[in-house]
Residue, then its C-alpha position, 0 to 999 in steps of 0.5 A: m220697154s221699161e218696167p212700171l215706177s212702184a207707187e213710191d217711186a212713181k211718188l219721187l216722179t211727180l215731186a220731180r216733176g213738179a220741181r223742174a217745171r216749177i222753174s223751167a228748169f233742164q232737170g227735176a230730181a226726187i230723192r226718198d231717204e232711208m226713212g221714206r222722206t223725200y226732197s225735190a229739186a230742179t236744176v240751178d244755173n245762173g251763170t255764177v252758181a250750177i248745180s244739179a237736181l240730184d245733188l241739190a236734192v242730195a244736199q237738202a237730204i244731208s242737211a235734214g239729217a238723211r244716213g241714206a237713200e232708197a231711190a232717186v228719179v231724175v227727169g230731164g237730161e241723159n248720161v246722169e251723174i250720180d256720185g252725190f247720191r251714190s255718197l249718200a245712197g251707198g250701192g245699188v240703190p236705183v237711180y231712174t231717169c224719165t222724161a218730162a211725159g213720165v216715160v223710164t228711159d235708163t236705170v242705173l244702180t250705185 
């Protein structure tokens, strides 16, 4: 059984679930930057443009001036690719993968 998310990480779960549900996407993701600001996104794949929810959230953070990250939550899928997030967050930052019901299925560190 996994440990429950902290209150701050549970907020990321809510944002990721909302982003995913808004467009019925494969995945939703949310990240918190080094200043506590949050960014959420859903997977985009229209046959021409394809970007993961986590990579899109990272792009939003970088374009807003983020220089680091404290945590990420991804809802949906398995084996989440975290290289883009690692480039922002550095090492030792948690990435939680959760089900749509909010159950943490995996935690990896960048």
